[in-house]
C-alpha positions in Angstrom: 5.6 -4.3 -47.9 6.6 -1.9 -44.4 8.7 -3.0 -41.5 5.5 -2.5 -39.5 3.2 -4.6 -41.6 5.6 -7.4 -40.7 6.0 -6.5 -37.0 2.3 -6.9 -37.4 2.3 -10.0 -38.9 5.1 -11.9 -36.7 3.3 -10.6 -33.6 -0.3 -11.9 -34.4 1.3 -14.9 -35.5 3.1 -15.8 -32.4 0.0 -14.5 -30.2 -2.2 -16.9 -32.2 0.6 -19.7 -32.0 0.6 -19.4 -28.1 -3.4 -18.9 -27.6 -4.3 -22.4 -26.4 -1.2 -21.6 -23.5 -2.8 -18.5 -22.5 -6.2 -19.7 -22.7 -4.9 -22.7 -20.1 -3.0 -20.3 -17.9 -6.4 -18.2 -18.0 -8.4 -20.8 -17.2 -6.1 -22.3 -14.2 -4.5 -19.3 -12.1 -7.3 -16.2 -11.5 -4.5 -14.0 -10.7 -2.7 -14.0 -14.4 -6.2 -14.7 -15.9 -6.8 -10.8 -14.8 -3.4 -9.7 -15.6 -3.8 -11.4 -19.2 -7.2 -9.7 -20.3 -5.2 -6.3 -19.2 -2.7 -6.7 -21.8 -6.0 -6.8 -24.4 -8.2 -3.5 -22.6 -10.4 -6.0 -20.8 -10.8 -4.3 -17.3 -12.3 -5.4 -13.7 -13.1 -1.0 -13.8 -12.8 0.5 -16.8 -10.2 4.1 -16.9 -12.5 7.0 -15.5 -11.2 9.1 -17.8 -14.0 11.2 -19.2 -13.8 15.1 -19.3 -10.6 14.5 -17.7 -7.1 15.7 -19.4 -4.7 13.2 -19.1 -0.5 12.4 -18.8 0.0 8.7 -19.5 3.5 7.7 -18.5 5.0 4.2 -19.8 7.1 2.9 -16.6 8.5 -1.2 -18.0 9.8 -2.3 -14.0 10.2 -1.1 -11.0 13.2 0.9 -11.2 11.3 2.7 -14.1 8.6 3.3 -11.2 11.3 5.0 -8.9 12.6 6.9 -11.6 9.1 8.6 -11.5 7.8 8.8 -8.5 9.7 12.4 -8.3 8.7 13.7 -11.2 5.1 12.9 -10.9 5.1 14.4 -7.3 6.3 17.8 -8.9 4.1 17.7 -11.5 1.2 17.0 -8.9 2.2 20.2 -7.8 2.9 22.4 -11.0 0.2 20.7 -13.7 -2.8 21.4 -12.2 -5.9 20.2 -13.8 -4.4 16.6 -15.0 -5.3 13.0 -14.4 -2.0 10.6 -14.6 -2.3 7.3 -16.3 0.3 4.7 -15.6 1.4 1.3 -17.9 4.2 -1.1 -16.8 4.7 -4.3 -18.2 6.1 -6.4 -14.9 3.6 -8.0 -11.3 6.4 -6.4 -9.5 6.0 -2.6 -11.9 2.6 -2.7 -10.4 2.8 -3.8 -6.8 5.4 -0.7 -7.2 2.3 1.5 -8.5 0.3 0.3 -6.2 2.0 0.9 -3.0 3.9 3.9 -3.7 1.6 6.1 -6.5 -1.6 4.9 -5.5 -3.1 8.3 -4.3 -1.3 10.1 -7.3 -2.8 8.7 -10.3 -6.0 8.2 -11.2 -5.4 4.8 -13.1 -3.0 1.9 -14.2 -2.8 -1.2 -16.2 -0.5 -3.3 -17.9 0.6 -1.5 -21.5 -1.5 -3.0 -24.3 -0.4 -6.0 -26.3 1.6 -4.2 -29.0 -1.0 -5.1 -32.2 -2.5 -2.3 -34.0 -6.5 -2.4 -32.7 -4.7 -2.6 -28.5 -2.6 0.5 -28.6 -5.4 2.2 -30.6 -8.2 1.2 -28.4 -6.3 2.3 -25.4 -5.2 5.4 -26.3 -8.7 6.6 -27.6 -9.6 4.8 -24.2 -7.4 7.9 -22.3 -7.5 10.5 -24.9 -3.9 11.6 -23.4 -2.3 15.1 -23.8 1.0 13.9 -23.6 2.8 10.8 -23.1 5.9 10.0 -21.4 8.0 6.7 -21.5 10.6 6.0 -18.9 13.9 4.6 -20.7 14.2 3.1 -23.7 10.7 0.9 -23.8 10.5 0.9 -27.8 6.4 -0.7 -28.6 6.4 0.3 -32.4 3.0 0.4 -32.9 2.4 2.1 -30.0 4.6 4.7 -30.6 3.2 4.8 -34.5 0.0 5.2 -32.6 0.5 7.9 -30.4 2.5 9.8 -33.0 -0.8 9.2 -36.1 -3.0 11.0 -33.4 -0.7 14.0 -33.1 0.2 13.7 -28.9 3.4 15.0 -28.0 6.0 12.3 -27.1 8.7 12.5 -24.3 11.5 9.4 -24.0 12.3 10.7 -20.1 15.7 9.2 -19.0 16.9 7.9 -22.2 19.7 5.1 -22.2 20.9 2.6 -24.1 24.0 0.5 -22.8 26.4 -0.5 -24.6 25.9 -4.1 -25.7 22.5 -2.9 -26.2 23.9 -0.2 -28.6 25.2 -2.5 -30.8 21.8 -4.0 -31.5 20.4 -0.8 -31.8 22.7 0.8 -34.2 22.9 -2.9 -36.2 19.0 -2.4 -36.8 19.0 1.5 -37.0 16.8 0.9 -40.5 14.0 0.6 -38.0 15.1 2.2 -34.3 15.6 5.6 -36.1 11.9 5.8 -37.9 10.9 4.9 -34.1 13.0 7.7 -32.4 12.2 10.2 -35.0 8.4 9.9 -33.8 9.7 11.4 -30.5 9.1 15.1 -29.7 12.2 15.2 -26.8 15.0 12.3 -25.7 15.8 13.5 -22.3 19.3 11.3 -21.6 20.9 11.1 -19.1 24.9 11.9 -20.1 26.2 13.4 -23.4 27.5 9.9 -24.3 23.8 8.5 -24.1 23.2 11.9 -26.2 25.3 10.6 -29.0 24.1 7.0 -28.6 20.6 8.2 -29.8 21.9 10.3 -32.4 23.2 8.4 -33.8 20.5 5.1 -33.9 18.1 7.9 -35.0 19.6 10.3 -36.7 18.1 13.2 -34.4 18.3 16.5 -34.7 20.5 18.2 -31.4 17.1 20.3 -30.8 15.5 16.8 -29.9 17.8 15.7 -27.2 18.1 17.7 -23.8 20.6 15.5 -21.1 19.7 15.5 -17.4 20.5 13.3 -14.9 18.5 10.3 -14.0 15.4 11.6 -12.1 16.3 8.6 -10.0 19.1 10.6 -8.3 16.0 12.8 -6.5 14.9 9.8 -4.7 13.3 11.2 -1.1 14.2 9.5 2.3 10.8 8.2 4.0 11.8 5.9 7.1 9.6 4.1 9.1 10.3 3.7 12.8 11.4 -0.2 12.0 14.0 0.2 9.5 15.9 3.1 12.9 18.9 1.3 14.5 20.2 1.4 17.8 23.1 4.2 17.5 24.9 2.1 20.4 26.2 -0.8 17.6 29.2 -2.4 18.0 29.1 -3.7 14.5 29.6 -2.0 11.1 26.6 -3.3 9.2 27.3 -4.3 5.4 24.3 -4.2 2.8 25.0 -6.5 -0.1 21.4 -5.7 -2.6 19.9 -7.2 -5.4 22.5 -9.7 -5.1 22.3 -12.5 -8.5 23.3 -16.0 -9.1 27.0 -17.0 -8.7 27.2 -14.0 -6.7 26.2 -14.8 -3.2 29.4 -17.0 -2.3 31.8 -14.3 -3.6 30.2 -11.8 -1.1 29.5 -14.8 1.7 33.2 -16.2 1.9 34.9 -12.2 1.5 32.6 -11.0 4.6 33.7 -14.3 6.6 36.9 -13.1 8.1 34.6 -9.8 8.9 32.5 -11.2 11.1 33.2 -10.5 14.4 33.3 -6.7 13.3 30.7 -6.6 10.9 26.9 -7.9 10.1 25.9 -8.6 6.7 22.1 -8.3 5.3 21.9 -10.3 2.0 19.4 -9.3 -0.3 18.4 -11.4 -3.0 17.4 -10.2 -6.0 15.1 -12.9 -6.9 13.7 -14.7 -3.6 14.0 -17.9 -4.9 17.7 -17.5 -4.3 17.2 -17.3 -0.5 17.4 -21.7 0.1 20.9 -21.3 -1.9 21.9 -18.8 0.8 21.4 -20.6 3.3 23.4 -23.3 2.2 26.1 -21.5 1.5 26.1 -20.1 4.4 26.0 -23.3 6.4 28.8 -24.4 4.4 30.9 -21.4 6.0 29.4 -22.0 9.7 27.6 -18.7 9.9 24.4 -18.3 12.1 21.9 -16.7 10.2 18.2 -15.5 10.3 15.3 -14.5 8.3 14.3 -10.9 8.3 11.0 -12.2 8.3 11.5 -13.8 11.9 13.2 -10.5 13.0 10.7 -7.5 12.2 12.2 -5.6 14.2 16.1 -4.0 13.2 17.8 -4.0 16.5 17.3 -7.7 16.9 19.9 -7.7 13.2 22.2 -6.7 16.4 22.7 -10.4 17.4 22.9 -12.0 14.4 26.1 -12.3 12.0 23.6 -12.6 8.8 20.3 -11.9 8.0 18.5 -12.6 4.7 16.3 -10.3 3.8 13.5 -12.5 2.5 10.9 -9.5 1.5 10.3 -7.4 -1.9 10.6 -3.7 -1.2 12.3 -3.0 1.6 16.2 -2.9 0.4 15.3 0.8 -0.5 14.4 1.4 3.6 17.4 -1.0 5.1 20.3 0.8 3.0 19.1 3.8 5.4 20.3 1.9 8.6 24.1 1.1 6.6 27.3 1.7 7.3 28.7 -0.3 3.9 27.1 -1.3 0.6 27.2 -4.3 -1.7 25.3 -2.8 -5.5 25.1 -6.8 -6.8 24.3 -7.6 -10.6 27.9 -6.5 -11.5 30.1 -9.4 -10.5 28.8 -11.5 -12.8 27.4 -10.8 -16.5 23.4 -9.3 -15.4 24.2 -5.2 -16.1 24.7 -4.3 -12.1 22.0 -3.2 -10.0 21.0 0.7 -9.4 23.7 2.1 -6.6 22.1 5.5 -6.1 19.5 4.2 -3.2 22.7 3.3 -0.6 24.8 6.7 -2.7 21.4 8.6 -1.6 21.8 7.4 1.9 26.2 8.0 2.4 27.2 4.8 2.0 30.3 3.9 0.6 29.3 1.7 -2.1 31.4 -1.2 -3.9 30.5 -2.5 -7.4 30.9 -4.9 -9.9 32.7 -4.6 -13.7 29.6 -4.9 -15.5 27.5 -2.3 -14.1 26.4 -2.0 -18.2 22.3 -1.2 -17.3 23.9 1.8 -14.8 27.1 2.8 -16.6 26.3 6.7 -16.1 25.7 6.6 -12.7 28.0 4.2 -11.9 30.4 6.3 -13.4 29.5 9.5 -11.8 29.8 8.0 -8.3 33.2 6.3 -9.1 34.1 10.0 -10.8 33.2 11.4 -7.4 35.5 9.0 -5.3 32.2 7.3 -3.1 32.6 4.4 -5.2 34.9 1.0 -5.7 34.6 -1.0 -9.0 36.0 -4.5 -7.8 36.8 -8.0 -9.6 34.7 -10.9 -8.9 37.6 -11.8 -6.3 37.2 -12.7 -3.2 40.8 -11.7 -2.3 39.5 -7.5 -3.7 36.5 -7.6 -1.9 37.7 -8.9 1.4 40.8 -6.3 1.0 37.7 -3.0 0.5 35.7 -4.6 2.8 38.5 -4.4 5.8 39.4 -0.5 4.3 35.6 0.6 5.2 34.9 -1.9 8.4 38.0 -0.5 10.3 38.7 2.5 9.0 36.1 4.7 9.9 37.5 8.1 8.4 38.0 6.3 5.1 33.8 4.7 5.3 32.9 7.9 6.0 34.6 10.0 3.3 33.9 7.7 1.1 30.0 7.7 1.9 30.0 11.8 1.8 31.3 11.7 -1.7 28.8 9.2 -2.8 25.8 11.7 -1.4 27.3 14.7 -2.3 27.0 13.1 -6.1 23.2 12.4 -5.4 22.5 16.1 -3.9 24.3 17.9 -6.8 21.7 16.2 -9.3 18.6 16.2 -7.2 17.0 18.5 -8.9 16.5 16.6 -12.2 13.2 15.7 -11.9 11.8 18.8 -11.3 13.7 19.9 -14.5 11.9 17.4 -16.5 8.8 18.4 -14.8 8.9 21.4 -15.7 9.6 20.4 -19.4 6.6 18.4 -19.5 4.8 21.2 -17.7 5.8 23.6 -20.7 5.2 20.9 -23.6 1.7 20.7 -22.0 1.0 24.6 -21.7 2.2 25.3 -25.8 1.8 22.1 -27.7 2.0 24.4 -31.0 5.6 23.6 -30.8 4.9 20.4 -31.5 2.6 21.0 -34.2 5.7 23.4 -35.6 7.6 20.4 -35.6 5.3 17.7 -37.8 
């Protein structure tokens, strides 16, 4: 009995087991109904792909879509005659596609449930010339069906964290076969290349090392994100802060409240009330961003809570110092590239395993601090950056320089995709 058969049986069993709850959700919540139906290839509006050449990109969530944006923009310029289809697995991912990529793509939806008949139907429906997975999305049926239809498969921005590597290596008898179906795997560093080769028993020619395409992000500032140059306080942006990290950051900031302003952006908006409780505990004056909605009003506050989704990157553009959350507790960290792009010194925790390569590059470049979840250490670094302008500017410049050195990775990835499309015979020779 093959592994893929066992996988299908287990997945089908789980779907049947939870089907009563799924049906209840569909009946009660119309919005959820649309999302669930999409996973079973039932759409409000069918994709208009007939007679068109399509490239299909799968990006699980917001971070993967952010990495995809500069590649798609470059491909639009160099791949005339091709249309783009994007699938995702999260509501936030779908919202980001709609917000930032609607004009570039033909169709977007949730990725189908990973059962043979649904994935097979979707592939036949869109008839892709090439499929590109972002980071490490390894759906067995989806990948197997694409491979059986002789459609080239590429993994872009491939990464496996140190913790995940142990899991993948233990189950390499499953994942090796999946990885071997990719024509190319584009990884973020030599370290990642070794991990993929070890798990997948891959030939070296299948691995290409390119920096994360998130290094290729572009600034796109709107007026309301610009702030007066006459400010006399430094702005500290604490982005994607997770549960258990809020008090560390607020307490570290407390003694700097006369010299700085803190903007706190929680990873999940449900934490806003918890942040308010902590601010009240320290008698800090705060305001919600939705009550301000104009940047110069921030200068009158001690703390601002960013209680919206999708604006954090723009806030980094007006900041002086950044704290990237998620790494002070065991969450894996938040992407530090965004503040680095805007020339901010960045403070991160020691648990950055989801952004291991990116963090290492920025730390080695001399613009990013890795600290323990310790108030004294965090306070001392914040004081250094708030009071020492030369140090702050120098560290920020170092971060920006790292990003600038790797901004061509999106263009290189786009060119590689074009080469595969031009010469699909190369793929057939490797079969």
